[in-house]
SETOR-103496 format. One record per residue: x, y, z of N, C-alpha, C, O in turn; residue in one letter. Coordinates in steps of 0.02 Angstrom, whole numbers, padded with zeros to 5 digits, always signed. Layout:
<nodes>
XYZXYZXYZXYZA;...
</nodes>
This chain:
<nodes>
+00397-00847-00800+00377-00839-00723+00292-00846-00707+00252-00815-00741M;+00275-00881-00663+00204-00893-00657+00185-00852-00587+00213-00856-00533K;+00125-00811-00607+00090-00772-00538+00034-00809-00504+00000-00851-00533F;+00028-00792-00446-00020-00824-00426-00044-00756-00373+00000-00736-00336G;-00096-00729-00370-00122-00680-00319-00161-00704-00262-00198-00753-00268I;-00156-00678-00214-00193-00682-00135-00223-00636-00126-00185-00590-00113I;-00302-00613-00126-00322-00547-00134-00352-00538-00175-00329-00555-00230G;-00418-00508-00170-00479-00495-00228-00502-00426-00222-00549-00410-00258S;-00481-00390-00188-00513-00331-00156-00500-00279-00234-00503-00309-00288G;-00489-00218-00233-00489-00173-00281-00413-00174-00314-00406-00181-00374S;-00360-00169-00272-00301-00178-00284-00269-00252-00316-00227-00253-00360W;-00293-00303-00289-00289-00352-00315-00320-00367-00378-00290-00401-00420G;-00366-00347-00386-00408-00333-00458-00357-00294-00507-00342-00315-00563T;-00336-00245-00484-00290-00208-00531-00237-00223-00559-00224-00219-00619A;-00195-00249-00503-00148-00301-00507-00141-00379-00566-00091-00396-00597L;-00203-00410-00563-00226-00452-00598-00243-00419-00667-00225-00451-00717A;-00274-00361-00675-00290-00333-00737-00215-00323-00776-00211-00341-00834K;-00154-00293-00741-00106-00292-00769-00071-00349-00790-00041-00345-00843M;-00070-00401-00759-00030-00469-00787-00071-00496-00837-00043-00524-00885L;-00147-00491-00835-00177-00528-00886-00168-00495-00953-00156-00527-01004T;-00176-00415-00951-00165-00382-01008-00102-00387-01041-00097-00372-01100D;-00051-00408-01005+00023-00423-01033+00030-00497-01055+00083-00527-01063N;-00053-00530-01066-00047-00613-01073-00028-00660-01027-00014-00718-01042G;-00026-00635-00966-00013-00693-00906-00077-00736-00904-00129-00712-00926Q;-00075-00792-00882-00120-00820-00861-00115-00834-00780-00062-00859-00762T;-00154-00823-00738-00143-00808-00651-00184-00852-00622-00244-00857-00633I;-00149-00888-00580-00198-00908-00504-00226-00859-00470-00190-00810-00469H;-00281-00853-00439-00298-00798-00400-00359-00834-00348-00405-00874-00359W;-00336-00804-00295-00379-00820-00233-00429-00781-00212-00421-00723-00194W;-00496-00815-00214-00545-00754-00175-00564-00803-00112-00553-00863-00116N;-00588-00779-00061-00619-00802+00006-00696-00836-00017-00712-00889+00010R;-00735-00811-00058-00795-00829-00081-00801-00858-00129-00784-00838-00184S;-00829-00918-00115-00855-00954-00179-00920-00929-00242-00932-00941-00301A;-00947-00890-00190-01027-00861-00219-00994-00800-00265-01024-00782-00315A;-00930-00769-00248-00908-00705-00276-00870-00743-00339-00868-00710-00390A;-00843-00800-00341-00792-00831-00386-00854-00853-00451-00845-00835-00510I;-00904-00887-00433-00957-00912-00465-00996-00853-00518-01018-00865-00575E;-00999-00777-00475-01023-00723-00507-00976-00701-00562-00988-00697-00622Q;-00911-00687-00524-00848-00684-00570-00850-00712-00638-00845-00674-00686F;-00857-00785-00647-00847-00831-00707-00926-00798-00742-00918-00777-00799K;-00970-00795-00725-01038-00779-00765-01016-00711-00792-01009-00702-00853K;-01005-00662-00748-00995-00580-00783-00936-00560-00821-00929-00513-00860R;-00889-00608-00800-00808-00592-00825-00772-00539-00810-00730-00507-00841K;-00804-00533-00741-00785-00463-00703-00788-00463-00639-00838-00495-00623H;-00753-00438-00579-00759-00459-00508-00815-00425-00498-00822-00370-00524N;-00854-00449-00467-00936-00429-00446-00928-00370-00391-00971-00325-00393P;-00884-00368-00350-00860-00325-00293-00832-00247-00302-00851-00192-00281Q;-00775-00269-00347-00733-00215-00345-00705-00210-00437-00693-00257-00475Y;-00700-00138-00449-00683-00122-00512-00727-00164-00548-00696-00209-00575L;-00779-00166-00556-00832-00200-00587-00827-00193-00655-00854-00234-00692S;-00791-00138-00680-00791-00120-00758-00722-00125-00786-00698-00098-00837H;-00693-00168-00741-00623-00188-00775-00653-00270-00796-00682-00309-00758A;-00636-00281-00864-00665-00349-00890-00598-00393-00903-00542-00375-00918R;-00625-00457-00891-00564-00499-00902-00567-00575-00949-00617-00609-00938F;-00539-00590-00976-00541-00652-01019-00532-00707-00961-00490-00706-00916N;-00581-00752-00972-00581-00785-00922-00535-00853-00930-00528-00887-00879M;-00511-00869-00978-00468-00912-01007-00404-00895-00973-00359-00937-00969D;-00398-00828-00947-00323-00810-00910-00333-00823-00835-00285-00814-00797Q;-00387-00840-00814-00389-00842-00734-00418-00905-00700-00472-00928-00716L;-00377-00935-00649-00386-01006-00632-00402-00988-00559-00365-00997-00510L;-00477-00956-00559-00490-00943-00476-00500-00986-00441-00529-01035-00464L;-00482-00987-00374-00493-01034-00311-00504-01004-00257-00488-00945-00252T;-00542-01044-00195-00544-01019-00127-00494-01065-00091-00506-01075-00031T;-00439-01094-00118-00408-01115-00097-00326-01084-00084-00286-01103-00127D;-00299-01045-00036-00227-01019-00050-00179-01074-00063-00131-01053-00096V;-00175-01130-00051-00129-01168-00046-00113-01186-00118-00057-01190-00142S;-00178-01197-00153-00175-01208-00218-00131-01161-00272-00094-01179-00317E;-00148-01100-00252-00120-01039-00279-00052-01031-00266-00014-01005-00307V;-00034-01053-00208+00043-01046-00205+00085-01110-00229+00143-01111-00251I;+00044-01158-00220+00079-01218-00253+00101-01214-00335+00150-01241-00361A;+00049-01173-00369+00045-01170-00431+00096-01103-00462+00107-01097-00523N;+00118-01064-00417+00155-01009-00445+00223-00994-00432+00248-01028-00387A;+00256-00955-00459+00329-00936-00440+00334-00877-00400+00375-00868-00356D;+00293-00840-00419+00279-00776-00379+00207-00764-00357+00156-00759-00392V;+00217-00761-00283+00144-00753-00260+00139-00686-00238+00179-00666-00196I;+00092-00644-00260+00066-00576-00258+00016-00571-00190-00040-00595-00195V;+00038-00536-00119-00012-00538-00084-00032-00465-00076+00005-00419-00058I;-00106-00460-00096-00137-00401-00094-00198-00405-00041-00254-00381-00049A;-00180-00435+00004-00240-00421+00061-00222-00371+00098-00164-00360+00112V;-00283-00328+00121-00274-00279+00186-00230-00307+00232-00222-00367+00244P;-00199-00257+00258-00138-00264+00320-00178-00301+00374-00147-00341+00409S;-00242-00293+00385-00273-00317+00444-00300-00393+00455-00312-00422+00507A;-00306-00415+00391-00317-00492+00380-00262-00544+00354-00274-00603+00342F;-00200-00511+00346-00158-00545+00316-00127-00615+00358-00104-00663+00326V;-00130-00614+00427-00106-00648+00468-00185-00710+00470-00175-00769+00457V;-00248-00688+00486-00290-00735+00484-00270-00766+00393-00261-00827+00396D;-00264-00745+00335-00260-00796+00292-00206-00831+00299-00219-00891+00301V;-00130-00817+00307-00075-00859+00300-00064-00896+00381-00021-00940+00378L;-00088-00889+00435-00078-00908+00499-00072-00989+00497-00028-01022+00524S;-00137-01020+00450-00146-01076+00443-00096-01127+00413-00084-01186+00427S;-00075-01093+00375-00023-01131+00315+00040-01160+00351+00059-01142+00406L;+00066-01202+00318+00130-01254+00346+00178-01205+00333+00177-01163+00288P;+00221-01215+00379+00294-01168+00371+00333-01171+00317+00369-01123+00304S;+00332-01227+00277+00375-01240+00232+00344-01218+00166+00378-01225+00115T;+00275-01190+00161+00238-01179+00104+00276-01136+00050+00281-01153-00009I;+00294-01094+00069+00330-01042+00033+00429-01047+00011+00470-01005-00004F;+00431-01110+00019+00498-01143+00003+00514-01130-00072+00485-01156-00120D;+00564-01088-00073+00583-01090-00167+00526-01042-00210+00519-01037-00271N;+00487-01008-00156+00443-00956-00195+00469-00893-00190+00517-00889-00152K;+00451-00838-00219+00464-00776-00219+00388-00741-00202+00338-00756-00236K;+00386-00694-00145+00326-00671-00143+00353-00583-00160+00407-00557-00149I;+00293-00555-00187+00279-00480-00199+00215-00465-00161+00159-00489-00167L;+00242-00408-00114+00191-00396-00074+00161-00335-00100+00198-00292-00123S;+00091-00324-00098+00044-00274-00134+00016-00239-00050-00026-00194-00045A;+00048-00268+00004+00007-00244+00055+00037-00174+00086+00092-00165+00113V;-00025-00120+00072-00010-00057+00098-00010-00030+00173-00030+00025+00192K;+00016-00081+00211-00002-00062+00280+00053-00113+00332+00089-00157+00309G;+00046-00095+00399+00088-00142+00424+00024-00195+00478-00033-00180+00494I;+00064-00258+00493+00017-00309+00515+00006-00293+00592+00046-00309+00636L;-00059-00259+00601-00081-00254+00668-00073-00281+00732-00070-00250+00785P;-00069-00351+00721-00091-00399+00768-00015-00419+00784-00011-00457+00832E;+00040-00404+00759+00116-00415+00779+00146-00341+00766+00199-00332+00796E;+00126-00296+00734+00164-00239+00715+00212-00249+00690+00258-00217+00715N;+00228-00284+00643+00283-00313+00594+00254-00277+00511+00199-00272+00486L;+00316-00260+00490+00291-00264+00413+00285-00351+00391+00301-00399+00426L;+00259-00350+00325+00247-00408+00295+00320-00453+00290+00313-00513+00305L;+00388-00434+00270+00429-00473+00272+00448-00502+00326+00453-00563+00330N;+00460-00462+00375+00486-00459+00455+00427-00526+00478+00451-00569+00515D;+00359-00534+00459+00306-00568+00490+00331-00643+00443+00328-00694+00478Y;+00350-00651+00387+00366-00703+00355+00423-00727+00369+00434-00787+00365L;+00465-00685+00387+00546-00714+00414+00537-00734+00476+00581-00775+00491Q;+00503-00726+00514+00484-00749+00586+00440-00795+00585+00440-00830+00636Q;+00395-00811+00540+00350-00872+00528+00352-00913+00486+00313-00960+00494H;+00392-00913+00431+00407-00942+00365+00476-00956+00359+00499-00992+00314F;+00517-00924+00411+00588-00922+00389+00608-00900+00309+00651-00925+00272S;+00562-00846+00298+00563-00833+00231+00621-00791+00214+00631-00744+00252F;+00661-00796+00166+00724-00741+00162+00711-00676+00133+00664-00676+00094P;+00738-00623+00142+00732-00560+00122+00740-00561+00046+00705-00524+00010I;+00783-00602+00022+00811-00613-00060+00771-00617-00101+00772-00600-00160E;+00708-00659-00051+00654-00672-00111+00590-00639-00107+00542-00656-00141N;+00590-00581-00056+00535-00548-00050+00549-00484-00083+00608-00469-00090Y;+00489-00430-00110+00481-00382-00136+00421-00372-00138+00376-00411-00125F;+00416-00293-00163+00346-00249-00132+00351-00199-00200+00398-00174-00231A;+00269-00196-00209+00263-00151-00255+00218-00097-00239+00168-00117-00210V;+00220-00040-00247+00210+00013-00212+00195+00076-00266+00226+00078-00319L;+00153+00120-00252+00111+00166-00302+00159+00238-00313+00216+00232-00290G;+00144+00301-00344+00069+00316-00327+00040+00274-00386+00065+00270-00442P;-00022+00241-00362-00063+00208-00420-00129+00208-00369-00131+00196-00308C;-00175+00222-00407-00252+00196-00373-00270+00158-00419-00255+00162-00479H;-00318+00102-00384-00340+00053-00436-00401+00074-00483-00417+00042-00534A;-00425+00119-00464-00477+00149-00518-00463+00179-00578-00501+00186-00625E;-00379+00203-00571-00360+00230-00635-00323+00186-00679-00312+00201-00737E;-00302+00128-00651-00273+00081-00670-00316+00037-00718-00292+00015-00771V;-00392+00023-00696-00458+00013-00724-00463+00044-00778-00469+00012-00831A;-00462+00094-00779-00476+00150-00835-00414+00165-00885-00419+00203-00934A;-00349+00129-00865-00297+00121-00914-00269+00201-00907-00246+00225-00959E;-00269+00236-00858-00243+00306-00867-00154+00283-00838-00137+00234-00805K;-00122+00324-00859-00047+00304-00848-00030+00304-00783-00047+00354-00751L;-00009+00271-00761+00022+00272-00683+00092+00241-00680+00110+00207-00729S;+00125+00246-00638+00195+00234-00620+00191+00185-00547+00165+00202-00494Y;+00218+00134-00558+00238+00095-00510+00308+00088-00484+00355+00094-00524L;+00320+00075-00423+00385+00062-00398+00392-00013-00366+00363-00034-00316T;+00443-00049-00410+00449-00125-00378+00519-00113-00338+00563-00084-00369F;+00531-00135-00264+00582-00131-00229+00597-00206-00215+00551-00247-00214S;+00661-00225-00205+00697-00283-00192+00776-00285-00191+00808-00247-00227G;+00810-00336-00142+00876-00322-00136+00906-00374-00196+00967-00383-00195V;+00873-00402-00239+00891-00427-00294+00885-00395-00349+00847-00423-00389D;+00907-00350-00366+00896-00305-00427+00868-00352-00500+00819-00335-00534E;+00901-00400-00511+00883-00421-00572+00821-00464-00589+00800-00475-00646S;+00790-00492-00521+00739-00536-00510+00678-00470-00495+00618-00480-00506T;+00702-00414-00474+00653-00369-00462+00637-00335-00535+00582-00323-00558T;+00700-00324-00563+00676-00297-00648+00632-00334-00689+00588-00308-00724Q;+00645-00409-00684+00599-00467-00716+00527-00454-00698+00482-00450-00739E;+00519-00447-00625+00456-00444-00601+00412-00378-00629+00355-00384-00650I;+00447-00320-00626+00435-00258-00631+00405-00271-00715+00349-00249-00730A;+00440-00301-00758+00426-00305-00821+00366-00351-00834+00333-00339-00885T;+00348-00397-00799+00290-00430-00811+00217-00379-00796+00165-00388-00827A;+00226-00332-00748+00171-00280-00754+00186-00217-00800+00139-00179-00805F;+00245-00200-00834+00255-00139-00882+00203-00141-00945+00200-00192-00979S;+00170-00093-00957+00115-00088-01015+00113-00015-01030+00135+00025-00989S;+00081+00006-01098+00086+00069-01109+00052+00103-01063+00069+00162-01068P;-00002+00094-01005-00030+00127-00954+00007+00116-00887-00002+00151-00838Y;+00057+00056-00891+00109+00050-00826+00168+00069-00841+00196+00027-00878I;+00208+00125-00825+00279+00117-00808+00302+00110-00743+00278+00139-00694R;+00355+00067-00741+00389+00041-00703+00456+00062-00676+00504+00062-00714T;+00462+00080-00609+00534+00087-00572+00553+00041-00523+00515+00018-00481V;+00618+00026-00529+00635-00027-00472+00679+00020-00414+00688+00080-00428V;+00700+00000-00366+00747+00016-00326+00748-00043-00278+00709-00091-00280N;+00812-00031-00222+00836-00083-00179+00795-00054-00102+00817-00084-00053K;+00763-00023-00093+00745+00000-00026+00691-00016+00016+00654+00023+00045D;+00689-00080+00017+00640-00118+00038+00589-00093+00098+00528-00087+00097I;+00642-00082+00154+00611-00050+00189+00583+00019+00205+00537+00032+00242Y;+00624+00062+00167+00604+00134+00169+00526+00134+00110+00477+00168+00124G;+00528+00103+00066+00444+00111+00020+00404+00094+00062+00353+00127+00067V;+00415+00034+00108+00356+00011+00151+00339+00054+00203+00281+00067+00222Q;+00389+00076+00226+00375+00130+00291+00338+00197+00262+00304+00234+00297Y;+00350+00205+00197+00334+00277+00174+00260+00258+00153+00210+00294+00157A;+00264+00202+00134+00184+00168+00117+00133+00169+00160+00075+00175+00138S;+00147+00165+00228+00131+00162+00282+00112+00242+00305+00055+00264+00317I;+00152+00265+00307+00157+00338+00342+00122+00387+00297+00105+00440+00323L;+00106+00373+00221+00076+00435+00183-00005+00422+00198-00047+00466+00189K;-00023+00350+00222-00092+00333+00226-00114+00375+00300-00169+00401+00300N;-00073+00382+00358-00063+00421+00396-00089+00474+00392-00144+00488+00416I;-00047+00515+00354-00053+00575+00331-00101+00610+00287-00111+00671+00284Y;-00136+00556+00247-00174+00553+00219-00251+00551+00273-00304+00582+00264A;-00241+00524+00305-00301+00524+00362-00300+00617+00387-00349+00654+00386L;-00231+00634+00408-00235+00690+00413-00261+00755+00369-00280+00808+00392G;-00258+00743+00328-00273+00792+00251-00358+00783+00244-00396+00827+00224A;-00379+00712+00264-00460+00701+00271-00486+00746+00328-00531+00789+00325G;-00449+00727+00380-00482+00768+00448-00488+00850+00421-00543+00877+00418I;-00433+00879+00405-00426+00925+00394-00477+00973+00342-00499+01031+00344A;-00482+00931+00308-00533+00942+00254-00612+00945+00278-00652+00984+00252H;-00628+00907+00322-00699+00885+00364-00701+00937+00408-00756+00949+00433G;-00650+00974+00427-00643+01031+00488-00652+01097+00443-00657+01151+00470L;-00653+01089+00362-00653+01153+00331-00598+01192+00336-00604+01254+00337D;-00547+01166+00340-00470+01206+00329-00479+01210+00256-00516+01172+00225Y;-00441+01264+00225-00422+01261+00144-00378+01256+00123-00329+01246+00158G;-00372+01261+00048-00307+01240+00009-00242+01249+00049-00200+01206+00060D;-00241+01321+00069-00176+01352+00088-00157+01291+00164-00112+01249+00166N;-00200+01305+00210-00182+01247+00266-00154+01186+00228-00095+01168+00220F;-00204+01162+00208-00187+01085+00174-00128+01094+00135-00100+01040+00128L;-00100+01141+00106-00029+01129+00072+00028+01136+00116+00086+01118+00105S;+00005+01165+00166+00051+01168+00211+00069+01108+00268+00124+01098+00293V;+00011+01073+00282+00014+01012+00328+00047+00971+00286+00097+00945+00311L;+00031+00954+00215+00058+00887+00181+00146+00913+00172+00187+00867+00173I;+00171+00976+00163+00227+00996+00161+00265+00963+00224+00311+00922+00223A;+00236+00991+00276+00276+00967+00354+00255+00900+00357+00297+00868+00389N;+00196+00857+00332+00205+00785+00342+00261+00754+00299+00300+00717+00329S;+00270+00763+00244+00331+00750+00197+00394+00762+00230+00444+00728+00219A;+00393+00810+00267+00469+00820+00318+00465+00788+00369+00518+00764+00390D;+00399+00777+00409+00397+00721+00448+00417+00656+00448+00450+00622+00488E;+00381+00640+00375+00409+00569+00347+00493+00561+00341+00524+00514+00367M;+00517+00604+00311+00576+00601+00294+00616+00606+00349+00673+00585+00338A;+00602+00632+00422+00637+00626+00460+00622+00551+00505+00660+00533+00549G;+00571+00519+00488+00568+00465+00517+00608+00403+00483+00633+00351+00505F;+00604+00431+00425+00646+00360+00379+00724+00374+00395+00762+00326+00403L;+00747+00443+00400+00806+00446+00428+00840+00420+00488+00890+00387+00497R;+00783+00454+00537+00800+00403+00609+00808+00334+00605+00851+00307+00639K;+00762+00292+00558+00756+00218+00572+00811+00201+00511+00817+00142+00495A;+00846+00247+00482+00912+00219+00448+00900+00201+00366+00938+00167+00332G;+00840+00233+00344+00818+00224+00276+00862+00266+00233+00881+00324+00241I;+00876+00219+00181+00946+00243+00147+00917+00306+00090+00961+00344+00070I;+00842+00318+00064+00834+00359+00017+00795+00426+00052+00744+00453+00031N;+00825+00442+00100+00783+00510+00143+00819+00569+00114+00834+00615+00152A;+00833+00571+00050+00883+00630+00028+00833+00673-00012+00806+00637-00054E;+00819+00714-00013+00789+00778-00043+00818+00804-00111+00869+00837-00099V;+00805+00802-00172+00828+00845-00226+00885+00816-00258+00925+00853-00286G;+00894+00751-00256+00965+00726-00285+00922+00646-00319+00902+00600-00284Y;+00919+00650-00386+00890+00588-00426+00950+00597-00502+00960+00644-00540I;+00977+00533-00498+01041+00531-00555+00974+00529-00606+00920+00501-00594E;+00993+00566-00665+00965+00551-00725+01031+00526-00796+01027+00527-00857H;+01083+00507-00749+01134+00492-00817+01117+00427-00825+01141+00411-00880T;+01088+00380-00801+01072+00316-00835+01028+00314-00884+01015+00370-00907K;+00994+00262-00914+00972+00252-00983+00893+00255-00978+00858+00266-01028K;+00871+00246-00922+00800+00230-00913+00776+00244-00837+00813+00234-00789S;+00723+00265-00832+00690+00272-00771+00680+00212-00722+00647+00217-00670S;+00715+00150-00743+00697+00085-00705+00755+00072-00656+00752+00037-00605E;+00817+00111-00684+00882+00095-00649+00914+00168-00618+00976+00168-00613D;+00886+00218-00601+00932+00267-00579+00908+00260-00510+00856+00232-00493H;+00954+00290-00472+00947+00305-00379+00883+00347-00371+00877+00405-00393H;+00827+00308-00334+00789+00358-00308+00794+00400-00257+00813+00378-00203N;+00781+00455-00263+00783+00498-00200+00715+00523-00165+00664+00521-00198S;+00713+00547-00097+00656+00547-00064+00607+00593-00106+00549+00585-00089Y;+00616+00627-00144+00564+00666-00213+00537+00622-00250+00488+00642-00281A;+00559+00545-00261+00542+00503-00309+00467+00486-00287+00439+00495-00232A;+00445+00460-00342+00366+00464-00351+00357+00412-00290+00302+00425-00265S;+00391+00354-00253+00363+00296-00225+00349+00334-00149+00309+00317-00106V;+00400+00399-00150+00398+00427-00079+00355+00479-00081+00298+00471-00058Y;+00372+00539-00108+00337+00603-00108+00259+00593-00151+00202+00610-00136M;+00282+00563-00201+00222+00566-00240+00175+00517-00228+00129+00527-00269G;+00164+00476-00198+00108+00430-00163+00088+00472-00100+00029+00471-00082D;+00137+00509-00063+00104+00528-00024+00063+00602-00054+00026+00629-00012L;+00066+00624-00101+00023+00674-00128-00033+00661-00157-00079+00701-00155L;-00040+00588-00197-00082+00574-00225-00137+00554-00169-00196+00569-00179V;-00115+00519-00110-00151+00496-00074-00183+00550-00031-00236+00537-00004T;-00148+00626-00018-00182+00648+00032-00232+00700-00027-00273+00737-00002C;-00226+00699-00083-00267+00749-00117-00328+00694-00157-00388+00707-00157Y;-00303+00645-00182-00347+00616-00231-00426+00594-00198-00425+00557-00149S;-00476+00610-00218-00546+00582-00202-00552+00508-00192-00592+00481-00154L;-00507+00477-00232-00508+00388-00242-00472+00368-00157-00479+00315-00128Y;-00436+00429-00135-00408+00384-00077-00457+00369-00012-00490+00416+00011S;-00461+00319+00009-00491+00299+00050-00471+00337+00118-00511+00373+00148R;-00419+00327+00135-00387+00370+00209-00415+00436+00191-00456+00446+00235N;-00415+00474+00161-00434+00541+00159-00492+00534+00169-00512+00555+00223R;-00547+00500+00118-00611+00498+00134-00633+00480+00204-00681+00510+00227T;-00595+00423+00248-00621+00411+00309-00590+00473+00362-00619+00479+00416F;-00532+00517+00347-00522+00564+00381-00582+00617+00365-00607+00647+00412G;-00600+00626+00315-00647+00676+00305-00718+00665+00344-00752+00711+00368N;-00732+00603+00346-00774+00586+00389-00773+00610+00475-00811+00642+00511M;-00708+00574+00482-00692+00586+00555-00682+00667+00568-00687+00682+00628I;-00670+00717+00528-00676+00784+00548-00748+00816+00545-00763+00866+00577G;-00790+00782+00504-00851+00809+00515-00891+00781+00562-00951+00795+00565K;-00864+00744+00599-00880+00722+00664-00918+00650+00675-00956+00635+00720G;-00897+00612+00623-00905+00531+00623-00875+00512+00671-00829+00549+00688Y;-00887+00454+00711-00861+00410+00772-00806+00360+00723-00823+00349+00665A;-00752+00334+00745-00725+00296+00704-00775+00231+00676-00787+00226+00616V;-00799+00189+00720-00855+00155+00706-00904+00185+00646-00909+00154+00594K;-00930+00230+00655-00972+00240+00607-00947+00254+00532-00972+00232+00480S;-00904+00285+00537-00852+00287+00465-00835+00229+00442-00837+00215+00382A;-00814+00182+00494-00797+00120+00459-00862+00089+00420-00864+00061+00365Q;-00899+00098+00453-00974+00047+00433-00980+00090+00364-00978+00062+00309L;-00987+00156+00371-01022+00192+00321-00979+00191+00241-01003+00189+00185E;-00908+00192+00263-00853+00167+00206-00872+00090+00162-00880+00072+00104M;-00872+00055+00239-00861-00017+00209-00824-00050+00170-00843-00100+00139N;-00749-00015+00167-00702-00029+00146-00639-00012+00189-00652+00031+00232M;-00577-00034+00189-00520-00032+00244-00489+00022+00213-00476+00029+00153V;-00474+00073+00276-00421+00121+00282-00364+00101+00302-00364+00091+00362A;-00328+00093+00284-00262+00060+00302-00219+00117+00364-00183+00098+00411E;-00234+00184+00346-00214+00225+00401-00234+00221+00476-00207+00246+00526G;-00292+00182+00470-00330+00187+00541-00271+00136+00594-00244+00162+00643Y;-00261+00082+00580-00225+00034+00616-00153+00062+00605-00116+00059+00654N;-00129+00087+00549-00057+00098+00545-00051+00180+00585+00005+00202+00575A;-00081+00214+00614-00073+00273+00660-00057+00234+00725-00011+00248+00764S;-00097+00188+00732-00075+00149+00809-00006+00114+00803+00039+00118+00845R;-00005+00081+00750+00060+00031+00737+00122+00089+00751+00157+00089+00802C;+00126+00126+00710+00184+00168+00716+00188+00216+00772+00240+00240+00794M;+00141+00225+00789+00149+00261+00876+00188+00211+00924+00225+00229+00971H;+00176+00152+00909+00199+00096+00960+00276+00101+00931+00322+00103+00973I;+00290+00103+00867+00353+00071+00835+00406+00146+00844+00468+00146+00848L;+00363+00202+00845+00409+00260+00851+00439+00275+00945+00477+00315+00972N;+00402+00227+00963+00415+00235+01044+00498+00213+01038+00533+00247+01076E;+00532+00168+01002+00578+00150+00997+00610+00184+00944+00667+00197+00963R;+00599+00206+00885+00635+00244+00835+00647+00338+00868+00693+00375+00852I;+00603+00351+00904+00591+00425+00925+00619+00478+00877+00657+00525+00891M;+00596+00464+00821+00569+00520+00792+00525+00564+00808+00481+00555+00850A;+00538+00630+00766+00485+00682+00792+00435+00695+00737+00444+00712+00678D;+00367+00679+00779+00303+00668+00750+00250+00683+00758+00204+00643+00767M;+00246+00750+00758+00189+00769+00794+00122+00783+00754+00072+00804+00785P;+00119+00769+00678+00060+00769+00656+00041+00698+00672-00011+00689+00703I;+00080+00643+00651+00058+00567+00660+00028+00569+00733-00030+00552+00747A;+00070+00588+00773+00052+00575+00852-00025+00613+00851-00069+00587+00885T;-00042+00668+00814-00115+00684+00831-00169+00660+00810-00224+00658+00837A;-00147+00634+00741-00198+00598+00703-00211+00527+00753-00267+00502+00759V;-00156+00504+00784-00170+00448+00823-00198+00448+00882-00225+00399+00908Y;-00193+00516+00912-00232+00538+00965-00304+00558+00949-00341+00561+00998Q;-00324+00570+00901-00388+00573+00882-00423+00512+00863-00481+00501+00878I;-00384+00468+00827-00428+00402+00814-00425+00353+00862-00463+00305+00858L;-00370+00360+00922-00372+00305+00966-00386+00318+01045-00402+00275+01087W;-00376+00385+01054-00364+00426+01124-00431+00479+01137-00440+00508+01190E;-00474+00486+01081-00520+00525+01100-00522+00598+01084-00572+00633+01085N;-00461+00616+01071-00437+00687+01059-00480+00708+01006-00477+00681+00951L;-00526+00762+01020-00563+00794+00962-00518+00816+00906-00458+00826+00914S;-00549+00825+00850-00526+00838+00785-00499+00909+00804-00439+00925+00798P;-00547+00951+00828-00532+01027+00823-00473+01032+00864-00422+01053+00837E;-00475+01014+00936-00418+01014+00986-00355+00982+00944-00304+01017+00945E;-00353+00936+00916-00283+00890+00877-00267+00941+00837-00212+00965+00849G;-00303+00972+00785-00275+01013+00726-00247+01073+00764-00192+01097+00754F;-00287+01091+00803-00269+01167+00861-00194+01163+00866-00152+01203+00846S;-00187+01110+00895-00124+01067+00902-00066+01086+00867-00014+01113+00884N;-00096+01058+00792-00060+01052+00744-00045+01102+00711+00001+01100+00669I;-00085+01164+00725-00080+01221+00689-00023+01270+00714-00003+01323+00690E;+00002+01229+00781+00069+01281+00827+00123+01252+00789+00168+01293+00778E;+00133+01193+00764+00205+01173+00739+00224+01173+00668+00278+01159+00641I;+00157+01194+00639+00171+01192+00558+00225+01252+00536+00218+01306+00566L;+00267+01249+00496+00301+01295+00474+00302+01307+00387+00334+01353+00362V;
</nodes>
C-alpha cells in the first residue's frame, strides 16, 4: 500500500513522520518549489515541525498534485479545510478512480458547507467505501516529539481501515478503528468551535472552575447535535472491553475521538483554536488575530458552517451559537459569555 500526502503543514508533516518512521516511502505535495528545495537541503520541513528530521530517500517531493495521486494507492489529504477546494477543483473528475482517500482535514469545506467525503462524492463521484478519516486527539507537536498519542481511523470498510491504521501504528502512536465516518468528522469540527469558546473564556479571565463547566456543557451540546443528526456513537459510558484489543471495540461518545479530542483541543497550549479564541477574548479583532497567528484556526469558518447546517438539524446549541455570533455578528465577547453563563448547568 503506497501513500501520498497532499498538504505540508504541521499535521501533514506529522503524518509523514509516522509513515516514514515505519519505513514507508511517500509521495508528498508542497505548493512551494522553494520550500521543497529548502526541505531537501535541511532534511526537515522549513516551515512546520522543523525539529522533525527525515531520511530524504523516503520522500518524493513535488509541486504537482496529480503526480502524488497517480503514484499512490492511498492519498492523505491534509490541507486546511478552507483551501481544499482550491487544491482539488482543477483536477479531472476521474483522477481518484480506484484510489483510496484518507482525510486528515479537521474542518468543513466553507465554500460549499460540505464534509470532504460529500464534496468528493458530488464532484468526483467518489464512493464512501473508499473514503477514510483520521482524527485525534493528537497534536502534531507531540507526534514530532514522539510522545504517546492515540489516533482513530474511521471507514465503512473495516478491513481496509485496519490496514491503513496499521501503516501509522508505532511505539508512540496507538491506533483505534471505527465505522462512524460522519460522527468522527462532525465531532472534530465541533470541538474546534468549543475550543474557540474555551479560549475566549480564558481571554476574558474566567477561571478553571468556569472553564470546566463550559467544556462539560459543550460536550453535552456536541452529543445532542450528533444524536439529532443520526450519528451512531453518541452514547455516554458504554465501551465494550470484551474484545482483544483497543483496535476493534465499540467506541462510545466517551472514547478518545469524541470526548478526548474535545478536551485536549480546549485545554492544550498547542491548540490553535484555543489560542485564537484567547486573542478574541482579550479584545483582538478577528482579522488582527488571524494575522497575528499566521496559522489556520479551523473553528473560525466551522462556527459559521455549523450554524448554517444546524438551521436544518435544529439541535439545541447555545454555546456554539454564541461563539458564531461573537466571530461573525460582532457580538461582544463579554455579552456573549454573559448569555452563556445563564444556560450552563
